[in-house]
N, C-alpha and C positions, 0 to 999 in steps of 0.2 A: 416595595422597590424590587426585591428579589423576584416576586411573582410576576411583575411586569417584564423583567428581563427574561425570565423563563418563558413567558408568553411569546416574546420576540424570537427566542431560540426555537420554540415550537414552530412558529410561522416560517422561519428560515430553513430549518432542517427537515421538518416533517411534512410540510405542505408540498405535494407533488407538482403543483403549478410553478413552484420556485426552482425546480430542477431544470437545467438546460442541457440539451444534447451538445456534447463537445464538437467543435468544428473539425472537420476532417482536414488533416494537414497534408494530404496527398492530392495531387491533381487527379482528374478523371482518368487520364492515361496511366498514371502510376497505380491507381487503385485497380484498374482493369488488369494491368500487368501482374500485380500481386495476386489477384484472384486466379489468374491463369498460369502462374508459375508453379509447376509441379516438377521438382527435381528429386529423384530418389537419393536417399542417403545424404541429404543436405539439410542444414538448419539455417534458417534466415534469422539473423539478429541485427539489431541496430548498432551503428557505430557509436563508440563511447562519447566522443565530444562533438558530434555533428549529427546531421539528420539523414545520414545515408545508411543503406542496408549492406550487410556483409553476408556472403554465403560461406558456410563452413561445412566440412565433412562432419557427419554425426559423431563419428568416433573421435575426431579431433576435439569437437565441442565437449563431449563427455569427459575426455581426458583433462581438458582445461578446467571444467567445472569440478572434477574430482581433486585436482591440484589445489583449488581454492578451498573446498570444503574439508579436505583432509589435513589442512594446516592447523595443527593442534595449538598453535600460539593464539589463533583467533577463534577457533570453533572446537566444540566438544560434542561427541556423539552422545545423545541422550539414550538412557535405557528404555524409555517408553515415550509415546506421544503425549505431550503435556496439554493438549487441547482441552480435555475435560476439566483439568485442574484450573486452567485459565478461565473457563466458563464459570466455574464455581466462584472464583475470585470476583468476576464481574457481577454475578448474581448477588453475592454477599455485599459488594459495594453498593449496588443499586437498592437493595433491600434496606441497608442502613440509612441511606440518604432519603429514601421514601418514608421510612418510619419517622425520621427527624423533620419531615416536611420541607426538605430542601429541594426535592425534585418531585414532579407529579408521577402518577402511575403510568401515564402515557410515555414520559421520558424514560422511566425505569424499564418499561417493557421494550422501548425502542433500542436502548443501549445493549440489551441482552439478546445476543444472537443465539437462538435456541438450537440452531443446526450449524455449529461452527466446523471449520475444517482447518488443517494445518496451513501455515504460510507456504509460499512457493518461492524458490530461489531460481534465478536465471542470471545469465551473464551477458553484458554488452561488451563488444569487442573494442579494445584499446588499439586502434590501428596506428596511433602515433608512437607506440612503444615497440621495441624489438621483440619479435616472437608473437606479437598480437595477443597478449594475455587478456583475460576477461575482467571486467569490473563487476563484482558480484552485487546483484540487486535482490532484495527480499520484498516480496509483495505480501501484505497482510490482508488483502481482499478476502472476505469471507471468514476471517478468523474470529475468535471469541472477543478480541479486543478492538476490532475495526471500528465499530460504532462508538464505543467509549472513547477511542482516540479522536474521532471527529468531534464529539461532544466537548472533550477537553481542549482541543485546538480552538474551538469556537470561543471558549472562555478565556484562554490564555493569549490568543493573538493580540487583542487590544492592549493587554498588559505589556506584552513583549514590545509592541510598537511604540509604547510610551517611554521605554527605557532610553536613557541618553546614549547607550552603546548600540542601539538598534540601527542596522544598516539595511535599507530597503533594496531588494533585488529589482533592477530595472529590466 
């Protein structure tokens, strides 16, 4: 039963023909304008609660990002980059479950990103708030945990959806 399930996971996640190119949410005119928009000392960010773009001065954007990241109530500066530590944790996890026969070599290799990089933080503009603060977003694309997170979501999503308290986003 577990082997059949893992086979389905392999087909869904690892098979390139199952991946789809995301639909462009910009019109041809908007895409053309974005490609041709070159404004020195400006940052183009998405509006926080809508699908509009906002132009910010680079200095203003950097100051707003610093205000977010320097908030010691929510963030702590690390003495070193934890990327290699995270990679070791993922390797240890995949080795354990491979040894126990719970995942295949193929899945263990897939979840282990051998060339990880740190996550990236960026801010979307909250135009509905006074002073237009930023909503901090952290992207884990390319990190040591990215593929393990996708693997975990695949297994947990059906369980979460079966809970009585689950509310589906429409």
